[in-house]
N, C-alpha and C positions, 0 to 999 in steps of 0.2 A: 201693768208691765210685768212680763214673765221673763225672768232670767233663767237660762238653762245651760247645762253642759251634757254632752252625749258623745259616746264613742261609736258603739255599734247600732245605735238608733232607738233603743228602747225608751230612753228619757226624752229624746226628740219627739217621738210619737206622742207621748203623754203631754209634753209641753204644747204641741200643736193642737191637741184636742182641748186643752184648757184655755189656750189663747183664743181659739175660735169661739168657744162657749161663753167666755167672759168678755169678749170683744177687747182684748188687751194686746199690746204690741209684744212681739217676741224679740229677745236680745240674747244672742249666743255669747256667753261670757268670754271665750278666747278671742272672739272678734273685737269685742270692746277693748280688751287689753292690747291687742295688736294695733288697733286704730288709735290708741291713746285717749279713748273716751273715759275720763276718770270721774265724770259727774253726770248724773241723771236727775232731772227735776221732776218730782212726783206731783201729779195733780191732786187736788184736795180730796177727791172721791175715788182715787185710784186704788185698785187692788194690787198688791206687790207679791209676786210669787217666785219661788225658786224651785227648779226641777233638776234633779241630778241622780245619777246612779249611786248605789252603795258599794264602796270598795273596802273589802275586809272589815265590814261592820262599822264603817264611818264614812263621812263625806269625802270625796276625792280632794287631795291636797290642792288641786287647781281651783276648786270651788272655794275653799277656805282662803286661799291666796287672793281670789277675786274679791271676797268680802272685805279683807283687810285693805285692799287697794282702792275700791270704789267709794264714791261719795253719793249718797242719795239725799238730795236737797229737798227741802219743804216737807220733811217727814214730821208729821204730828199725829201719831196714832192711827195712821191708815191701816187697813186690814192686811196683815202680812202672814203668808203661809208658805209651807214647802211640801213638795211631793217627791218622794224618793222611790226609785225602782230597785228591786232586789230580786235575786234568784230565789231566795228562801226567806231569810229574816234580816233584820236591820241592826241588831244589837242596840247600843245606845247612841245611834246616829242622831236621834232627836236632841239628846243632851249636848252633843258636840256642836250641832248646828245652832241651837238656841244660844249657846254660850258665845259663838262667833258673832251672831247678830247683836247680842247685848253689848259687845265691845264697840259696836257702831252706834250705841244708844237706841237700838230698835228692839221692840218686843215682837216675838213671834206668837201669833194668835192660834195657829192651827198647823197640824202636820199629818201627813198621810203616807202610807207605803202601798206600792202596787207590785205584786209578784209578776215577774217577767222571765222569759227564758234565760237560762244561765249562759254566760259567755266567758267565765274565768277558767283557764285551762292550764295554768302554769305549775300547779302543785299536784302531787300524786293524789288520786281520788277525785280530782276536780276535772269535769269535762262538760261539754254542752249537753243539754237535755236530749233525750230521745224525741223523735219527731212527734209522737203521740202526746207527750207531756208538753212539748213546745207549743203545739196547736191548742191544747187545753188552756195553757197560761195566756196565750194571746186572745183566745175567745173570752175568757173570764175577765181579762183586763178591760174589755170594752165596758162591761157593766160596772166594774169597780171605778173606772174613771168617771162614768156618769154619776155615780153616787158622790164622788169627790166634788164634781162640778156643782151638784146640788148644795153641798155644804158650803162651798165657796160663794155661790150666789147668795145664800142666806147669811154669809159672814158668821158661820158657826164657830164657836171657840172649842178647842179640844184637840187631842193628839191621838191618832189611831194608826200606830205603826206596829207591825208584828216583830217584837223584839227577839222572839225565839228563846231558846234555853241558854243559860249562862251568859246573858248579855254583858255583864260587867267584865268577865274574863275576856270575851271576844273583843270588846271595844277598848278596854283599858290595857290589855296585855298584847293580844294578837295584832290589833290595828297599828300601834306604834312600831312593832317589829316589821309589819308589812311596809309601812311608809319608809322605814329606814333601809331595809334590805331587799325589797321586792319591787322597786319601781325603776330599776336601772334598765336602760336600753342596750347595754353592752352585749348581752347574749343574743340579740337579734341578728339574723343574717339571712341572706337569700341563697337558696340552693341553685344548682345548674338548671333547674326547671323554670327559673324566672324568665319571663318573656318581655320584660321591660314595659309593661302596660301602664305603669305609673299610678295604678289604683291605690297602692299603699301611700304614695306621696299625696294624692288628692284627698284621701279620707282622714289623714291625721288631723285631729282637731287643733293641735298646737303647732303645726308645720314643722314637726321634728324629723320627718323623713324627706330626704332629698335624693333625687336620682342623679348619679354620677356615672357616666359611662354605661348607661342603660341598666345600672344596678342600684338598688336602694341603699342609702347610707343613713344610719340613725345618729342623731345628735344627742345632746345631754338633757333635753327638756321633756323627757317621757312622762306621761301621766299613767302609764300601765293600763290604758283602756283596751288595748289589744285589737283595735280596729284594723291596723295594718295586717295583722295575722289573719283575721277573719275574712277580710275582703279579697285576699289573693285567690285568683281563679285556678291556680296550679298548686296550691298548698306549698308554695315555694318559700314563703316567709316562715322562718322557724326561730324558736327561742331556745338555744342550746339543743339539748337532746330531749327536752321536756314535751315538745308539741308534735313530734313526728306522727304519733298515732292518735292524736286528739282531733275532735271534730271542729267545725266552723259554724258560725251563726252571725247573721245580720238581720235586723228587724225587716220583715218583708213589706211593711206598710209605709215606709218613708224613703225618701231619697237622701243619701248621706255621702255623696261624693263632692267634696265637703268644703267646707266652710272656711276654716282658717287658711288652708293651703291653696284652695282653688280661687279665692277672690283676691 
């Protein structure tokens, strides 16, 4: 069973490749919460995987909240792993995720990171990758995921995440600040270029965007995945003044019009 969370599609693509290779079922975490599915019964020989993006050098809060909420019955040392997508490095994401699993009485056997195109654009100096780098990352991700699948098939033990420089500072200092101050949807708005296409509503993984009078309105349950910003065909979705000159990115290899809001 592969549990995953994704906004702009990078982690969804990885999850799909792993689920197909391992012949495991895909579960979108926000859908499980929306549908009130609190318990999953694990088969004796089941591989249990978690795939998610790295947000400010840690797992998304929505992933940690899912782990606190869900019950995985019949766990008795099945092979458990995670794969995280990141624009550059992961910090101590492994530590935070393993700690969250341990609170459920589960041991994480392996962890991996996959470099994928950047999509965070809300701070100065942060923008999407140039097209050449975007293509390079997407091309190299194919081989990286194949390597990861080989490790999962062999149930190999070990953690292979690119922590980068100053991982302690990034995860212990910057990540809590991000979660406290940078996950609000209040600065989101739509300019007069909005055409009411509802793509932002459909792509939101947690159903936090609702169309009212042909304009999107944001609620209080934002994950800061920025999918609503990246999907807008008119670049009409903005986050204060921070995004007017920033680029947009969606993974070109998956369909992500989406999950929680559309079903």
